Each structure stands twice: as C-alpha cells, then as structure tokens.
mmCIF file of the C-alpha atoms, coordinates in Angstrom:
data_MODEL
# 
_entry.id   MODEL 
# 
loop_
_atom_site.group_PDB 
_atom_site.id 
_atom_site.type_symbol 
_atom_site.label_atom_id 
_atom_site.label_alt_id 
_atom_site.label_comp_id 
_atom_site.label_asym_id 
_atom_site.label_entity_id 
_atom_site.label_seq_id 
_atom_site.pdbx_PDB_ins_code 
_atom_site.Cartn_x 
_atom_site.Cartn_y 
_atom_site.Cartn_z 
_atom_site.occupancy 
_atom_site.B_iso_or_equiv 
_atom_site.pdbx_formal_charge 
_atom_site.auth_seq_id 
_atom_site.auth_comp_id 
_atom_site.auth_asym_id 
_atom_site.auth_atom_id 
_atom_site.pdbx_PDB_model_num 
ATOM 1   C CA . GLU A 1 1   ? 126.313 103.375 92.063  1.00 0.00 ? 1   GLU A CA 1 
ATOM 2   C CA . ALA A 1 2   ? 129.493 101.281 92.128  1.00 0.00 ? 2   ALA A CA 1 
ATOM 3   C CA . GLN A 1 3   ? 127.500 98.191  93.146  1.00 0.00 ? 3   GLN A CA 1 
ATOM 4   C CA . LEU A 1 4   ? 124.986 98.866  90.361  1.00 0.00 ? 4   LEU A CA 1 
ATOM 5   C CA . ARG A 1 5   ? 127.767 99.080  87.777  1.00 0.00 ? 5   ARG A CA 1 
ATOM 6   C CA . THR A 1 6   ? 129.389 95.932  89.132  1.00 0.00 ? 6   THR A CA 1 
ATOM 7   C CA . GLY A 1 7   ? 126.099 94.026  88.979  1.00 0.00 ? 7   GLY A CA 1 
ATOM 8   C CA . LEU A 1 8   ? 125.410 95.061  85.399  1.00 0.00 ? 8   LEU A CA 1 
ATOM 9   C CA . GLY A 1 9   ? 129.045 94.565  84.415  1.00 0.00 ? 9   GLY A CA 1 
ATOM 10  C CA . LEU A 1 10  ? 128.916 90.914  85.471  1.00 0.00 ? 10  LEU A CA 1 
ATOM 11  C CA . VAL A 1 11  ? 126.208 90.247  82.902  1.00 0.00 ? 11  VAL A CA 1 
ATOM 12  C CA . SER A 1 12  ? 127.795 88.792  79.786  1.00 0.00 ? 12  SER A CA 1 
ATOM 13  C CA . TYR A 1 13  ? 126.585 85.361  78.767  1.00 0.00 ? 13  TYR A CA 1 
ATOM 14  C CA . HIS A 1 14  ? 123.836 84.752  81.318  1.00 0.00 ? 14  HIS A CA 1 
ATOM 15  C CA . SER A 1 15  ? 120.682 86.665  82.124  1.00 0.00 ? 15  SER A CA 1 
ATOM 16  C CA . ALA A 1 16  ? 120.673 88.540  85.407  1.00 0.00 ? 16  ALA A CA 1 
ATOM 17  C CA . HIS A 1 17  ? 118.300 90.515  87.579  1.00 0.00 ? 17  HIS A CA 1 
ATOM 18  C CA . VAL A 1 18  ? 119.864 93.503  89.352  1.00 0.00 ? 18  VAL A CA 1 
ATOM 19  C CA . ILE A 1 19  ? 117.851 95.182  92.139  1.00 0.00 ? 19  ILE A CA 1 
ATOM 20  C CA . LEU A 1 20  ? 118.610 98.804  93.029  1.00 0.00 ? 20  LEU A CA 1 
ATOM 21  C CA . SER A 1 21  ? 117.661 100.227 96.446  1.00 0.00 ? 21  SER A CA 1 
ATOM 22  C CA . GLY A 1 22  ? 118.148 103.782 97.675  1.00 0.00 ? 22  GLY A CA 1 
ATOM 23  C CA . LYS A 1 23  ? 118.933 106.968 95.770  1.00 0.00 ? 23  LYS A CA 1 
ATOM 24  C CA . VAL A 1 24  ? 121.568 106.834 93.000  1.00 0.00 ? 24  VAL A CA 1 
ATOM 25  C CA . THR A 1 25  ? 122.708 109.575 90.615  1.00 0.00 ? 25  THR A CA 1 
ATOM 26  C CA . LEU A 1 26  ? 124.825 108.465 87.660  1.00 0.00 ? 26  LEU A CA 1 
ATOM 27  C CA . THR A 1 27  ? 128.319 109.964 87.553  1.00 0.00 ? 27  THR A CA 1 
ATOM 28  C CA . SER A 1 28  ? 128.874 108.635 84.014  1.00 0.00 ? 28  SER A CA 1 
ATOM 29  C CA . SER A 1 29  ? 126.698 107.112 81.317  1.00 0.00 ? 29  SER A CA 1 
ATOM 30  C CA . LEU A 1 30  ? 125.400 103.571 81.899  1.00 0.00 ? 30  LEU A CA 1 
ATOM 31  C CA . SER A 1 31  ? 124.014 100.763 79.737  1.00 0.00 ? 31  SER A CA 1 
ATOM 32  C CA . VAL A 1 32  ? 121.677 97.952  80.818  1.00 0.00 ? 32  VAL A CA 1 
ATOM 33  C CA . PRO A 1 33  ? 122.768 94.912  78.723  1.00 0.00 ? 33  PRO A CA 1 
ATOM 34  C CA . VAL A 1 34  ? 120.366 92.864  76.598  1.00 0.00 ? 34  VAL A CA 1 
ATOM 35  C CA . SER A 1 35  ? 120.469 89.960  79.054  1.00 0.00 ? 35  SER A CA 1 
ATOM 36  C CA . ALA A 1 36  ? 119.844 92.087  82.159  1.00 0.00 ? 36  ALA A CA 1 
ATOM 37  C CA . THR A 1 37  ? 116.806 93.372  84.048  1.00 0.00 ? 37  THR A CA 1 
ATOM 38  C CA . LEU A 1 38  ? 117.279 96.329  86.390  1.00 0.00 ? 38  LEU A CA 1 
ATOM 39  C CA . THR A 1 39  ? 114.518 96.774  88.974  1.00 0.00 ? 39  THR A CA 1 
ATOM 40  C CA . LEU A 1 40  ? 114.111 99.854  91.152  1.00 0.00 ? 40  LEU A CA 1 
ATOM 41  C CA . SER A 1 41  ? 113.139 98.317  94.483  1.00 0.00 ? 41  SER A CA 1 
ATOM 42  C CA . GLU A 1 42  ? 110.060 99.509  96.368  1.00 0.00 ? 42  GLU A CA 1 
ATOM 43  C CA . ALA A 1 43  ? 112.205 99.590  99.504  1.00 0.00 ? 43  ALA A CA 1 
ATOM 44  C CA . LEU A 1 44  ? 113.763 102.894 100.611 1.00 0.00 ? 44  LEU A CA 1 
ATOM 45  C CA . SER A 1 45  ? 111.859 105.014 98.034  1.00 0.00 ? 45  SER A CA 1 
ATOM 46  C CA . THR A 1 46  ? 114.423 104.145 95.362  1.00 0.00 ? 46  THR A CA 1 
ATOM 47  C CA . GLU A 1 47  ? 115.370 106.830 92.821  1.00 0.00 ? 47  GLU A CA 1 
ATOM 48  C CA . LEU A 1 48  ? 117.706 106.555 89.835  1.00 0.00 ? 48  LEU A CA 1 
ATOM 49  C CA . THR A 1 49  ? 118.685 109.962 88.449  1.00 0.00 ? 49  THR A CA 1 
ATOM 50  C CA . ILE A 1 50  ? 120.219 110.654 85.031  1.00 0.00 ? 50  ILE A CA 1 
ATOM 51  C CA . PRO A 1 51  ? 121.931 114.050 85.356  1.00 0.00 ? 51  PRO A CA 1 
ATOM 52  C CA . SER A 1 52  ? 123.009 116.559 82.717  1.00 0.00 ? 52  SER A CA 1 
ATOM 53  C CA . ASP A 1 53  ? 125.201 115.147 79.916  1.00 0.00 ? 53  ASP A CA 1 
ATOM 54  C CA . LYS A 1 54  ? 124.747 111.533 81.086  1.00 0.00 ? 54  LYS A CA 1 
ATOM 55  C CA . THR A 1 55  ? 122.851 108.761 79.277  1.00 0.00 ? 55  THR A CA 1 
ATOM 56  C CA . LEU A 1 56  ? 121.100 105.627 80.510  1.00 0.00 ? 56  LEU A CA 1 
ATOM 57  C CA . SER A 1 57  ? 120.742 103.164 77.611  1.00 0.00 ? 57  SER A CA 1 
ATOM 58  C CA . ILE A 1 58  ? 118.282 100.308 78.009  1.00 0.00 ? 58  ILE A CA 1 
ATOM 59  C CA . ASN A 1 59  ? 119.104 97.253  75.899  1.00 0.00 ? 59  ASN A CA 1 
ATOM 60  C CA . GLY A 1 60  ? 117.547 94.793  78.354  1.00 0.00 ? 60  GLY A CA 1 
ATOM 61  C CA . ALA A 1 61  ? 114.747 95.826  80.713  1.00 0.00 ? 61  ALA A CA 1 
ATOM 62  C CA . ILE A 1 62  ? 114.182 98.293  83.534  1.00 0.00 ? 62  ILE A CA 1 
ATOM 63  C CA . ASN A 1 63  ? 111.278 98.005  86.009  1.00 0.00 ? 63  ASN A CA 1 
ATOM 64  C CA . VAL A 1 64  ? 110.176 101.155 87.864  1.00 0.00 ? 64  VAL A CA 1 
ATOM 65  C CA . MET A 1 65  ? 108.132 99.797  90.755  1.00 0.00 ? 65  MET A CA 1 
ATOM 66  C CA . THR A 1 66  ? 105.501 101.447 92.967  1.00 0.00 ? 66  THR A CA 1 
ATOM 67  C CA . GLY A 1 67  ? 106.935 104.330 95.000  1.00 0.00 ? 67  GLY A CA 1 
ATOM 68  C CA . THR A 1 68  ? 110.126 104.580 92.924  1.00 0.00 ? 68  THR A CA 1 
ATOM 69  C CA . LYS A 1 69  ? 111.305 107.172 90.399  1.00 0.00 ? 69  LYS A CA 1 
ATOM 70  C CA . LEU A 1 70  ? 113.428 107.180 87.262  1.00 0.00 ? 70  LEU A CA 1 
ATOM 71  C CA . ILE A 1 71  ? 114.437 110.830 86.870  1.00 0.00 ? 71  ILE A CA 1 
ATOM 72  C CA . VAL A 1 72  ? 115.823 112.425 83.708  1.00 0.00 ? 72  VAL A CA 1 
ATOM 73  C CA . GLU A 1 73  ? 117.277 115.798 84.659  1.00 0.00 ? 73  GLU A CA 1 
ATOM 74  C CA . ALA A 1 74  ? 117.837 118.746 82.317  1.00 0.00 ? 74  ALA A CA 1 
ATOM 75  C CA . ASP A 1 75  ? 120.105 117.653 79.429  1.00 0.00 ? 75  ASP A CA 1 
ATOM 76  C CA . GLY A 1 76  ? 120.161 114.055 80.672  1.00 0.00 ? 76  GLY A CA 1 
ATOM 77  C CA . THR A 1 77  ? 119.133 111.288 78.245  1.00 0.00 ? 77  THR A CA 1 
ATOM 78  C CA . LEU A 1 78  ? 117.187 108.047 78.596  1.00 0.00 ? 78  LEU A CA 1 
ATOM 79  C CA . THR A 1 79  ? 117.379 105.819 75.507  1.00 0.00 ? 79  THR A CA 1 
ATOM 80  C CA . VAL A 1 80  ? 115.322 102.642 75.154  1.00 0.00 ? 80  VAL A CA 1 
ATOM 81  C CA . ASN A 1 81  ? 116.886 100.693 72.298  1.00 0.00 ? 81  ASN A CA 1 
ATOM 82  C CA . THR A 1 82  ? 115.121 98.300  69.918  1.00 0.00 ? 82  THR A CA 1 
ATOM 83  C CA . SER A 1 83  ? 115.782 95.313  72.193  1.00 0.00 ? 83  SER A CA 1 
ATOM 84  C CA . GLY A 1 84  ? 114.916 97.258  75.343  1.00 0.00 ? 84  GLY A CA 1 
ATOM 85  C CA . SER A 1 85  ? 111.855 97.458  77.586  1.00 0.00 ? 85  SER A CA 1 
ATOM 86  C CA . LEU A 1 86  ? 110.914 100.284 79.962  1.00 0.00 ? 86  LEU A CA 1 
ATOM 87  C CA . ASN A 1 87  ? 108.270 99.073  82.437  1.00 0.00 ? 87  ASN A CA 1 
ATOM 88  C CA . ILE A 1 88  ? 106.623 101.709 84.654  1.00 0.00 ? 88  ILE A CA 1 
ATOM 89  C CA . LEU A 1 89  ? 104.908 99.407  87.172  1.00 0.00 ? 89  LEU A CA 1 
ATOM 90  C CA . GLY A 1 90  ? 103.305 101.895 89.527  1.00 0.00 ? 90  GLY A CA 1 
ATOM 91  C CA . GLY A 1 91  ? 106.421 104.074 89.742  1.00 0.00 ? 91  GLY A CA 1 
ATOM 92  C CA . GLN A 1 92  ? 107.191 107.358 87.995  1.00 0.00 ? 92  GLN A CA 1 
ATOM 93  C CA . LEU A 1 93  ? 109.217 108.461 84.994  1.00 0.00 ? 93  LEU A CA 1 
ATOM 94  C CA . VAL A 1 94  ? 110.066 112.104 85.733  1.00 0.00 ? 94  VAL A CA 1 
ATOM 95  C CA . VAL A 1 95  ? 111.451 114.071 82.789  1.00 0.00 ? 95  VAL A CA 1 
ATOM 96  C CA . ASN A 1 96  ? 112.569 117.597 83.634  1.00 0.00 ? 96  ASN A CA 1 
ATOM 97  C CA . ALA A 1 97  ? 112.653 120.451 81.111  1.00 0.00 ? 97  ALA A CA 1 
ATOM 98  C CA . SER A 1 98  ? 115.177 119.713 78.317  1.00 0.00 ? 98  SER A CA 1 
ATOM 99  C CA . GLY A 1 99  ? 115.613 116.140 79.543  1.00 0.00 ? 99  GLY A CA 1 
ATOM 100 C CA . LYS A 1 100 ? 115.532 113.719 76.608  1.00 0.00 ? 100 LYS A CA 1 
ATOM 101 C CA . VAL A 1 101 ? 113.779 110.359 76.212  1.00 0.00 ? 101 VAL A CA 1 
ATOM 102 C CA . ASN A 1 102 ? 114.399 108.346 73.022  1.00 0.00 ? 102 ASN A CA 1 
ATOM 103 C CA . TYR A 1 103 ? 112.517 105.204 72.003  1.00 0.00 ? 103 TYR A CA 1 
ATOM 104 C CA . LEU A 1 104 ? 114.301 103.453 69.135  1.00 0.00 ? 104 LEU A CA 1 
ATOM 105 C CA . GLY A 1 105 ? 112.780 100.950 66.730  1.00 0.00 ? 105 GLY A CA 1 
ATOM 106 C CA . SER A 1 106 ? 110.457 98.466  68.437  1.00 0.00 ? 106 SER A CA 1 
ATOM 107 C CA . ALA A 1 107 ? 111.350 99.487  71.999  1.00 0.00 ? 107 ALA A CA 1 
ATOM 108 C CA . GLU A 1 108 ? 108.658 98.444  74.479  1.00 0.00 ? 108 GLU A CA 1 
ATOM 109 C CA . VAL A 1 109 ? 107.362 101.024 76.971  1.00 0.00 ? 109 VAL A CA 1 
ATOM 110 C CA . VAL A 1 110 ? 104.859 99.551  79.450  1.00 0.00 ? 110 VAL A CA 1 
ATOM 111 C CA . TYR A 1 111 ? 102.911 101.553 82.048  1.00 0.00 ? 111 TYR A CA 1 
ATOM 112 C CA . GLU A 1 112 ? 100.765 100.040 84.783  1.00 0.00 ? 112 GLU A CA 1 
ATOM 113 C CA . VAL A 1 113 ? 98.337  102.780 85.829  1.00 0.00 ? 113 VAL A CA 1 
ATOM 114 C CA . TYR A 1 114 ? 96.013  103.281 88.774  1.00 0.00 ? 114 TYR A CA 1 
ATOM 115 C CA . THR A 1 115 ? 94.690  106.824 88.174  1.00 0.00 ? 115 THR A CA 1 
ATOM 116 C CA . GLU A 1 116 ? 93.556  109.068 85.331  1.00 0.00 ? 116 GLU A CA 1 
ATOM 117 C CA . ALA A 1 117 ? 96.657  111.234 85.847  1.00 0.00 ? 117 ALA A CA 1 
ATOM 118 C CA . GLU A 1 118 ? 98.896  108.171 85.414  1.00 0.00 ? 118 GLU A CA 1 
ATOM 119 C CA . LEU A 1 119 ? 96.973  107.196 82.265  1.00 0.00 ? 119 LEU A CA 1 
ATOM 120 C CA . GLU A 1 120 ? 97.506  110.697 80.838  1.00 0.00 ? 120 GLU A CA 1 
ATOM 121 C CA . ALA A 1 121 ? 101.197 110.545 81.807  1.00 0.00 ? 121 ALA A CA 1 
ATOM 122 C CA . ALA A 1 122 ? 101.544 107.234 79.955  1.00 0.00 ? 122 ALA A CA 1 
ATOM 123 C CA . ILE A 1 123 ? 100.073 108.786 76.809  1.00 0.00 ? 123 ILE A CA 1 
ATOM 124 C CA . THR A 1 124 ? 102.390 111.800 77.125  1.00 0.00 ? 124 THR A CA 1 
ATOM 125 C CA . ALA A 1 125 ? 105.360 109.444 77.584  1.00 0.00 ? 125 ALA A CA 1 
ATOM 126 C CA . LYS A 1 126 ? 104.377 107.588 74.380  1.00 0.00 ? 126 LYS A CA 1 
ATOM 127 C CA . ALA A 1 127 ? 103.864 104.246 76.103  1.00 0.00 ? 127 ALA A CA 1 
ATOM 128 C CA . THR A 1 128 ? 103.390 101.274 73.790  1.00 0.00 ? 128 THR A CA 1 
ATOM 129 C CA . MET A 1 129 ? 101.306 99.308  76.326  1.00 0.00 ? 129 MET A CA 1 
ATOM 130 C CA . VAL A 1 130 ? 99.135  100.483 79.228  1.00 0.00 ? 130 VAL A CA 1 
ATOM 131 C CA . ILE A 1 131 ? 97.717  98.142  81.865  1.00 0.00 ? 131 ILE A CA 1 
ATOM 132 C CA . ILE A 1 132 ? 94.789  99.608  83.820  1.00 0.00 ? 132 ILE A CA 1 
ATOM 133 C CA . SER A 1 133 ? 94.966  98.073  87.292  1.00 0.00 ? 133 SER A CA 1 
ATOM 134 C CA . GLU A 1 134 ? 92.363  100.169 89.138  1.00 0.00 ? 134 GLU A CA 1 
ATOM 135 C CA . ASP A 1 135 ? 88.952  101.697 88.387  1.00 0.00 ? 135 ASP A CA 1 
ATOM 136 C CA . ILE A 1 136 ? 89.349  104.948 86.428  1.00 0.00 ? 136 ILE A CA 1 
ATOM 137 C CA . SER A 1 137 ? 86.594  107.441 85.592  1.00 0.00 ? 137 SER A CA 1 
ATOM 138 C CA . LEU A 1 138 ? 87.551  110.103 83.062  1.00 0.00 ? 138 LEU A CA 1 
ATOM 139 C CA . SER A 1 139 ? 87.135  113.759 84.023  1.00 0.00 ? 139 SER A CA 1 
ATOM 140 C CA . ALA A 1 140 ? 87.922  114.959 80.486  1.00 0.00 ? 140 ALA A CA 1 
ATOM 141 C CA . SER A 1 141 ? 87.838  113.570 76.954  1.00 0.00 ? 141 SER A CA 1 
ATOM 142 C CA . LEU A 1 142 ? 90.768  111.321 76.090  1.00 0.00 ? 142 LEU A CA 1 
ATOM 143 C CA . THR A 1 143 ? 92.409  109.897 72.967  1.00 0.00 ? 143 THR A CA 1 
ATOM 144 C CA . ILE A 1 144 ? 94.247  106.568 72.968  1.00 0.00 ? 144 ILE A CA 1 
ATOM 145 C CA . PRO A 1 145 ? 96.886  106.871 70.216  1.00 0.00 ? 145 PRO A CA 1 
ATOM 146 C CA . ALA A 1 146 ? 97.406  104.241 67.524  1.00 0.00 ? 146 ALA A CA 1 
ATOM 147 C CA . THR A 1 147 ? 100.856 103.430 68.931  1.00 0.00 ? 147 THR A CA 1 
ATOM 148 C CA . MET A 1 148 ? 99.507  102.334 72.345  1.00 0.00 ? 148 MET A CA 1 
ATOM 149 C CA . LYS A 1 149 ? 97.669  99.139  73.299  1.00 0.00 ? 149 LYS A CA 1 
ATOM 150 C CA . VAL A 1 150 ? 95.484  99.165  76.421  1.00 0.00 ? 150 VAL A CA 1 
ATOM 151 C CA . SER A 1 151 ? 94.475  96.285  78.710  1.00 0.00 ? 151 SER A CA 1 
ATOM 152 C CA . ILE A 1 152 ? 91.895  96.572  81.504  1.00 0.00 ? 152 ILE A CA 1 
ATOM 153 C CA . LEU A 1 153 ? 92.523  93.981  84.201  1.00 0.00 ? 153 LEU A CA 1 
ATOM 154 C CA . ASN A 1 154 ? 90.106  91.631  85.944  1.00 0.00 ? 154 ASN A CA 1 
ATOM 155 C CA . GLY A 1 155 ? 87.359  93.438  87.849  1.00 0.00 ? 155 GLY A CA 1 
ATOM 156 C CA . LYS A 1 156 ? 88.527  96.941  86.896  1.00 0.00 ? 156 LYS A CA 1 
ATOM 157 C CA . THR A 1 157 ? 86.496  99.495  84.928  1.00 0.00 ? 157 THR A CA 1 
ATOM 158 C CA . LEU A 1 158 ? 87.376  102.393 82.653  1.00 0.00 ? 158 LEU A CA 1 
ATOM 159 C CA . THR A 1 159 ? 84.375  104.746 82.730  1.00 0.00 ? 159 THR A CA 1 
ATOM 160 C CA . VAL A 1 160 ? 83.544  107.442 80.170  1.00 0.00 ? 160 VAL A CA 1 
ATOM 161 C CA . PRO A 1 161 ? 80.961  109.680 81.880  1.00 0.00 ? 161 PRO A CA 1 
ATOM 162 C CA . SER A 1 162 ? 78.278  111.650 80.064  1.00 0.00 ? 162 SER A CA 1 
ATOM 163 C CA . GLY A 1 163 ? 79.686  114.698 78.297  1.00 0.00 ? 163 GLY A CA 1 
ATOM 164 C CA . PHE A 1 164 ? 83.112  113.166 77.639  1.00 0.00 ? 164 PHE A CA 1 
ATOM 165 C CA . THR A 1 165 ? 84.534  111.265 74.665  1.00 0.00 ? 165 THR A CA 1 
ATOM 166 C CA . LEU A 1 166 ? 86.977  108.369 74.538  1.00 0.00 ? 166 LEU A CA 1 
ATOM 167 C CA . THR A 1 167 ? 88.619  108.158 71.119  1.00 0.00 ? 167 THR A CA 1 
ATOM 168 C CA . ILE A 1 168 ? 90.527  104.983 70.295  1.00 0.00 ? 168 ILE A CA 1 
ATOM 169 C CA . GLU A 1 169 ? 92.733  105.273 67.247  1.00 0.00 ? 169 GLU A CA 1 
ATOM 170 C CA . LYS A 1 170 ? 93.870  102.279 65.161  1.00 0.00 ? 170 LYS A CA 1 
ATOM 171 C CA . THR A 1 171 ? 95.023  100.083 68.066  1.00 0.00 ? 171 THR A CA 1 
ATOM 172 C CA . SER A 1 172 ? 93.571  97.491  70.448  1.00 0.00 ? 172 SER A CA 1 
ATOM 173 C CA . LEU A 1 173 ? 91.693  97.712  73.740  1.00 0.00 ? 173 LEU A CA 1 
ATOM 174 C CA . GLU A 1 174 ? 91.757  94.391  75.584  1.00 0.00 ? 174 GLU A CA 1 
ATOM 175 C CA . LEU A 1 175 ? 89.270  93.613  78.350  1.00 0.00 ? 175 LEU A CA 1 
ATOM 176 C CA . LEU A 1 176 ? 90.933  90.948  80.525  1.00 0.00 ? 176 LEU A CA 1 
ATOM 177 C CA . ASP A 1 177 ? 87.731  90.374  82.520  1.00 0.00 ? 177 ASP A CA 1 
ATOM 178 C CA . GLY A 1 178 ? 87.733  94.160  82.927  1.00 0.00 ? 178 GLY A CA 1 
ATOM 179 C CA . SER A 1 179 ? 85.017  96.564  81.744  1.00 0.00 ? 179 SER A CA 1 
ATOM 180 C CA . LEU A 1 180 ? 84.584  99.631  79.576  1.00 0.00 ? 180 LEU A CA 1 
ATOM 181 C CA . LEU A 1 181 ? 81.529  101.616 80.718  1.00 0.00 ? 181 LEU A CA 1 
ATOM 182 C CA . VAL A 1 182 ? 80.446  104.364 78.310  1.00 0.00 ? 182 VAL A CA 1 
ATOM 183 C CA . ALA A 1 183 ? 77.781  106.912 79.308  1.00 0.00 ? 183 ALA A CA 1 
ATOM 184 C CA . GLY A 1 184 ? 79.398  109.532 77.073  1.00 0.00 ? 184 GLY A CA 1 
ATOM 185 C CA . THR A 1 185 ? 80.782  108.952 73.569  1.00 0.00 ? 185 THR A CA 1 
ATOM 186 C CA . LEU A 1 186 ? 83.072  106.221 72.245  1.00 0.00 ? 186 LEU A CA 1 
ATOM 187 C CA . LYS A 1 187 ? 84.799  106.884 68.913  1.00 0.00 ? 187 LYS A CA 1 
ATOM 188 C CA . LEU A 1 188 ? 86.595  103.992 67.231  1.00 0.00 ? 188 LEU A CA 1 
ATOM 189 C CA . ALA A 1 189 ? 88.934  104.547 64.302  1.00 0.00 ? 189 ALA A CA 1 
ATOM 190 C CA . ASP A 1 190 ? 88.926  102.163 61.331  1.00 0.00 ? 190 ASP A CA 1 
ATOM 191 C CA . GLY A 1 191 ? 91.023  99.129  62.200  1.00 0.00 ? 191 GLY A CA 1 
ATOM 192 C CA . CYS A 1 192 ? 90.580  99.503  65.971  1.00 0.00 ? 192 CYS A CA 1 
ATOM 193 C CA . GLU A 1 193 ? 90.067  96.239  67.874  1.00 0.00 ? 193 GLU A CA 1 
ATOM 194 C CA . ILE A 1 194 ? 88.236  95.649  71.140  1.00 0.00 ? 194 ILE A CA 1 
ATOM 195 C CA . ILE A 1 195 ? 89.244  92.230  72.458  1.00 0.00 ? 195 ILE A CA 1 
ATOM 196 C CA . ILE A 1 196 ? 87.132  90.583  75.157  1.00 0.00 ? 196 ILE A CA 1 
ATOM 197 C CA . ASP A 1 197 ? 89.097  87.918  76.987  1.00 0.00 ? 197 ASP A CA 1 
ATOM 198 C CA . ASN A 1 198 ? 87.151  86.180  79.749  1.00 0.00 ? 198 ASN A CA 1 
ATOM 199 C CA . ILE A 1 199 ? 89.962  84.812  81.896  1.00 0.00 ? 199 ILE A CA 1 
ATOM 200 C CA . GLY A 1 200 ? 87.646  83.632  84.671  1.00 0.00 ? 200 GLY A CA 1 
# 
C-alpha cells in the first residue's frame, strides 16, 4: 500500500500509469488523481480492497484487469468523480452488502464482458459502456438501459433465443463487425440507435 500511495503521490503535473500487483487493503482513504491511471495487474491475482469507513475516489482512471478484483467491503465507498473512469476489463467489481458505489456527473464506467453473468453484472453496476468480447447467448430476457451503450466486437455474437426478449432502451448498440442474432423478440425504444460499423 505504501508503494501505491507513493506512486500516486508523485503524480502532479505529468500523467502517470501506476501498476498494482498483489493484495492490498486500504488503511486510509485514497484518491487517484486526474492525471493518473491505476491498473490492477493480472499477475498474482491482484485485489484492491476498500474496507469499512474508507473511500477510494477516482478522478483519473482505474483498470480492473482479467483475474483481478476491486472489492468494496461493508461501509466502504468507491466514488467515480466526473473526470474519472472505472474500466472493468475482464476483472470483477465486488460490492458487499452496505458497500457504496457513487458515480458522479459524467463519470465513465466501462465493462468488458465475456459471459451473460458478466453482462448482467455490468447492468446492475450501472455501467455506461459495455464491450461484448465473446459470444453470448441469453438464457433469460434482458433490458439494456438508456444509460448504457453496448458494442459487440469483431466476430462475436449476442444471441436472443426463441422465447426471450432483448429490450434496448433509448441508447445505442454498435456492431463493430460483431452480430446480433434474434430468434426471439427485439424491442427498440424510440430514439434507440443500432450502428453497424464494418471495420474489416
């Protein structure tokens, strides 16, 4: 933790990228400055835990990589400020009972998802952007809220099987050489956009 605080503390006038490895529990509140990016490294199953009565404030960016966890314990607080970006890139945001997560203003919350469960978790976490990076077939009806944009990457498919409904509220679904396969029902709200971007 001391090295993490030192790394972030050195950020003043220049941008910096701080990489965290291992398991760290905050002993006092911490802020990630506007000019900093904190990445939880895939090495050593990195975990950053925000315990009771402590706050992690994101003014810059935090990347939660595959195999890593950002944990908000009971009565801990994660705040993503207007200038901040929370990027769940294959890792996990774990919020325990009575843990608090605040998104202020135009905070950006990005989830890269590989499974239906991760897609549902992104919706629950009020992500502003979801990137679908693996084939996903729904096993239940799903609603994409108006506050969340969705991109399906090259060669990947989001499938809505017969008997299920995908509802897309007033937002955008972008197909970046990806596919949306509907055997069930697709409901589009007024003002919804489906953007087809052939990047090949």
